[in-house]
C-alpha positions in Angstrom: 23.2 62.5 19.0 27.0 62.9 18.8 29.0 61.3 16.0 30.9 59.1 18.5 27.8 57.5 19.9 26.4 57.0 16.3 29.5 55.3 15.2 29.5 53.1 18.3 25.9 52.1 17.6 26.7 51.3 13.9 29.7 49.3 14.9 27.6 47.2 17.4 24.9 46.7 14.9 27.5 45.4 12.3 29.1 43.1 15.0 25.6 41.6 15.9 24.9 41.0 12.2 28.2 39.3 11.7 27.6 37.0 14.7 24.2 36.1 13.4 25.5 35.5 10.0 28.2 33.2 11.4 25.5 31.3 13.5 23.5 30.8 10.3 26.5 29.5 8.4 27.3 27.2 11.3 23.9 25.9 11.4 23.8 25.4 7.6 27.0 23.5 7.7 25.7 21.3 10.5 22.4 20.7 8.7 24.3 19.9 5.4 26.5 17.5 7.4 23.5 15.8 8.9 21.8 15.6 5.5 24.9 14.1 4.0 25.3 11.6 6.9 21.6 10.6 6.5 22.0 10.0 2.9 25.1 8.0 3.5 23.4 5.8 6.0 20.3 5.3 3.8 22.6 4.3 0.9 24.5 1.9 3.1 21.2 0.3 4.2 19.9 0.1 0.6 23.1 -1.5 -0.5 23.0 -4.1 2.1 19.3 -4.7 1.4 20.1 -5.3 -2.3 22.9 -7.6 -1.4 20.8 -9.7 0.8 17.9 -9.8 -1.8 20.3 -10.8 -4.6 21.6 -13.7 -2.6 18.4 -15.3 -1.6 15.5 -13.8 -3.6 16.5 -13.3 -7.2 17.3 -16.6 -8.7 17.8 -15.8 -12.5 21.5 -15.2 -12.9 24.1 -16.2 -15.4 26.5 -19.1 -15.8 28.0 -20.4 -12.6 26.1 -18.1 -10.5 22.7 -19.5 -11.7 24.0 -23.1 -11.2 25.0 -22.3 -7.7 21.5 -20.7 -7.0 19.8 -23.9 -8.3 21.6 -26.2 -6.0 19.3 -25.5 -3.1 16.1 -25.9 -5.2 14.2 -29.1 -5.6 13.9 -28.3 -9.3 15.8 -26.9 -12.2 14.7 -23.9 -14.4 15.6 -21.9 -17.4 14.5 -18.6 -19.0 14.7 -18.0 -22.7 13.2 -14.6 -23.8 9.5 -15.1 -23.5 9.5 -18.6 -22.2 10.0 -20.0 -18.6 10.7 -23.7 -17.9 11.0 -25.9 -14.8 11.9 -29.5 -14.5 10.4 -31.1 -11.3 10.3 -34.7 -10.2 7.2 -35.8 -8.2 7.0 -36.9 -5.5 9.7 -34.4 -4.4 12.6 -35.9 -2.5 11.9 -35.0 1.1 15.5 -34.5 1.9 15.9 -32.2 -0.9 12.9 -30.1 0.1 14.0 -30.0 3.7 17.5 -29.0 2.5 15.8 -25.9 0.7 14.1 -24.9 4.1 17.5 -25.4 5.8 19.3 -23.1 3.3 16.9 -20.2 3.4 16.5 -20.3 7.1 20.2 -20.6 7.7 20.7 -17.6 5.5 18.0 -15.7 7.5 19.8 -16.5 10.8 23.2 -15.5 9.3 22.2 -12.1 8.0 20.2 -11.3 11.2 23.2 -11.9 13.4 24.1 -8.8 15.5 27.3 -10.1 17.0 30.1 -7.7 16.3 32.7 -10.6 16.6 30.9 -12.3 13.7 31.5 -9.2 11.3 28.2 -7.4 12.2 28.6 -4.1 10.4 26.1 -2.1 12.4 23.3 -2.4 10.0 20.5 -4.6 11.5 18.8 -7.0 9.4 15.2 -8.2 10.2 14.5 -11.2 7.8 11.4 -13.4 7.7 10.8 -16.5 5.6 8.7 -19.7 5.7 9.6 -22.5 8.1 9.0 -26.2 8.0 8.7 -28.5 11.1 12.5 -28.5 11.4 12.4 -24.9 12.1 9.3 -25.0 14.4 7.0 -24.0 11.5 4.3 -25.8 9.6 4.9 -24.8 5.9 4.8 -27.5 3.3 4.7 -25.2 0.3 7.3 -23.1 -1.5 6.6 -20.7 -4.3 8.4 -18.5 -6.7 7.3 -15.8 -9.2 8.0 -15.2 -12.8 7.9 -11.5 -13.5 6.6 -9.2 -14.7 3.9 -11.7 -15.7 3.2 -12.6 -12.1 3.0 -16.4 -12.7 3.7 -18.5 -9.7 5.6 -21.8 -9.8 5.1 -23.8 -6.6 5.8 -27.1 -4.9 3.4 -28.4 -2.3 3.2 -31.3 0.0 5.9 -33.3 -2.0 3.2 -34.6 -4.4 1.9 -31.3 -6.1 3.7 -28.8 -8.3 2.9 -26.4 -11.1 1.8 -22.9 -12.3 -0.7 -20.7 -10.6 -1.8 -17.1 -10.6 0.8 -15.1 -8.5 0.0 -12.5 -5.9 1.6 -9.1 -7.1 0.8 -5.5 -7.4 -0.5 -6.1 -10.7 -2.9 -8.9 -11.1 -1.9 -12.0 -13.1 -3.5 -12.0 -16.6 -4.0 -15.5 -18.0 -4.2 -13.9 -21.5 -0.5 -13.0 -21.1 0.3 -16.7 -21.5 0.3 -17.8 -25.1 0.6 -21.5 -24.1 1.3 -23.9 -21.4 3.3 -27.1 -22.1 3.9 -30.1 -20.0 6.2 -33.0 -20.9 5.7 -36.2 -18.8 8.9 -38.3 -18.9 7.4 -41.7 -18.0 10.1 -43.9 -16.4 10.4 -47.7 -16.7 8.9 -48.3 -13.3 5.3 -47.4 -14.6 2.8 -49.5 -16.4 0.3 -46.8 -17.5 -2.4 -47.9 -20.0 -5.1 -45.3 -19.8 -5.5 -41.6 -20.4 -8.9 -39.9 -19.5 -9.5 -36.2 -20.4 -12.2 -33.7 -19.7 -12.2 -30.2 -21.0 -15.0 -27.9 -20.2 -17.2 -30.9 -19.4 -16.6 -32.7 -22.7 -15.2 -36.1 -22.2 -12.3 -37.2 -24.6 -8.7 -36.1 -25.2 -8.5 -33.3 -27.7 -6.0 -32.7 -30.4 -5.7 -29.1 -31.6 -2.9 -27.3 -33.5 -1.4 -24.3 -32.0 -1.8 -21.0 -34.0 0.5 -18.2 -32.7 -1.9 -15.6 -33.9 -5.0 -17.0 -32.4 -6.7 -15.7 -29.3 -7.5 -18.0 -26.3 -5.7 -20.3 -23.9 -3.7 -23.2 -25.3 -2.2 -26.3 -23.6 -0.1 -29.2 -24.9 0.7 -32.3 -22.8 3.2 -34.9 -24.2 3.4 -38.3 -22.7 7.0 -39.4 -23.4 7.0 -43.2 -22.7 9.9 -44.4 -24.8 11.6 -45.8 -21.7 8.6 -47.5 -20.4 8.5 -50.9 -21.7 5.5 -51.9 -19.4 3.3 -49.0 -20.6 0.6 -49.4 -23.3 -0.7 -45.9 -23.6 -2.8 -45.6 -26.7 -0.9 -43.8 -29.5 -3.6 -41.2 -30.0 -3.5 -40.2 -26.4 0.2 -39.5 -25.9 -0.3 -36.0 -27.2 -3.1 -33.9 -25.7 -3.5 -30.3 -27.1 -6.5 -27.9 -26.7 -7.7 -24.5 -26.7 -9.5 -24.3 -23.3 -11.7 -22.2 -21.1 -9.6 -21.0 -18.2 -12.5 -20.8 -15.8 -13.7 -24.4 -16.6 -12.9 -27.7 -15.1 -10.2 -29.2 -17.4 -8.1 -32.2 -16.3 -6.2 -35.2 -17.6 -5.8 -38.4 -15.7 -2.9 -40.9 -16.5 -3.5 -44.2 -14.9 -3.6 -48.0 -15.3 -6.6 -50.3 -15.4 -6.7 -53.9 -14.7 -3.7 -55.8 -13.1 -1.1 -53.0 -12.8 0.7 -50.9 -10.2 1.0 -47.4 -11.2 -0.5 -44.6 -9.1 -2.6 -42.1 -11.2 -1.1 -38.7 -12.3 -3.7 -36.0 -12.3 -3.2 -32.9 -14.4 -5.4 -29.8 -13.9 -5.4 -26.9 -16.4 -7.0 -23.5 -15.9 -5.4 -20.2 -14.9 -2.4 -22.3 -14.3 -1.3 -25.9 -14.8 -0.8 -28.3 -11.8 0.3 -31.9 -11.5 -0.4 -34.2 -8.6 1.6 -37.5 -8.5 2.3 -39.6 -5.5 3.5 -42.9 -7.0 7.0 -43.6 -8.3 9.1 -40.6 -9.0 8.3 -39.0 -12.4 10.0 -36.1 -14.0 7.8 -33.3 -15.3 8.9 -30.4 -17.6 6.6 -27.4 -17.1 6.7 -24.6 -19.6 5.0 -21.3 -20.1 5.3 -19.1 -23.3 4.3 -15.4 -22.7 3.5 -12.6 -25.0 6.3 -10.4 -23.5 9.9 -11.0 -22.2 10.4 -12.6 -18.8 12.7 -10.4 -16.7 12.8 -12.1 -13.3 12.4 -15.4 -11.5 12.5 -15.1 -7.7 11.8 -16.7 -4.4 8.4 -15.6 -3.2 8.6 -16.0 0.5 11.2 -13.8 1.9 10.8 -10.4 3.5 13.6 -8.3 4.9 14.4 -4.9 6.2 17.8 -3.2 7.0 18.1 -0.4 9.4 20.7 1.9 11.0 19.1 2.7 14.3 21.7 5.4 15.2 20.9 7.3 12.0 17.2 6.5 12.1 17.0 5.1 8.6 15.8 1.8 7.1 15.1 0.1 3.8 12.7 -2.6 3.2 12.0 -5.4 0.7 8.8 -7.5 0.5 7.8 -9.9 -2.2 4.9 -9.1 -4.6 
């Protein structure tokens, strides 16, 4: 083979390799660009998901932001290190509860809007929440979660509220609760004169002292009737406190006997603490003290996903 032909072949080989290397470089640049675009699209979807969740799901904020978040709720609440407290009037004002359903469903409609003239940004939101009859649903119960303990605070059917075991990835442990407390602020409209208690089948209202180092489940119920001139609750029954068995039937009934008007208030204690009251409106202060700090208090019935269909990416949030 002549030197001229060999040189031509070598030159052709080098040219072909340069072309191949250039194609690889172009493909690499294209893949990198696609990867960066995908990451950017996913980040944008995640950021919008976080914004939606912060506005409707996570209720524990600070200062004015927390006050604004509470305005739509039928109760007020506070967190203090290891303690959660909620103040709830029963029966719940129907307009207040309907207003909460209106607020969460109006928000759902707003964030799900895909009309570009209404500031739609191309990130589609699919949101779902509970609906009452005003929104073509049948829900009469709203619930919230104290986390990481997974204790639920709920309001049901206007007349029932309280604590219950929540539904989380990690199961609720009643032993994470050092004590439940309930204050009943008896108003002047009542004429209670009787308190009946049953704890683990034993009749009578117990009176035990709380020992922070003791094991077991503890509850304290205080009947604050200073403003109730028509009440005649026995002095020894205004404070009920006990170490109790969570799996047993434990209840307290506040009522009136004889010629009187008050409707009974029924308090049940177990893995939670619930109150049923259907008479005049009474304020109840529910409190739970845990063995570890409370980090979140959030609405429990809102699921949402954010997607960028052009980029094929999505981010999803679900309660639990």
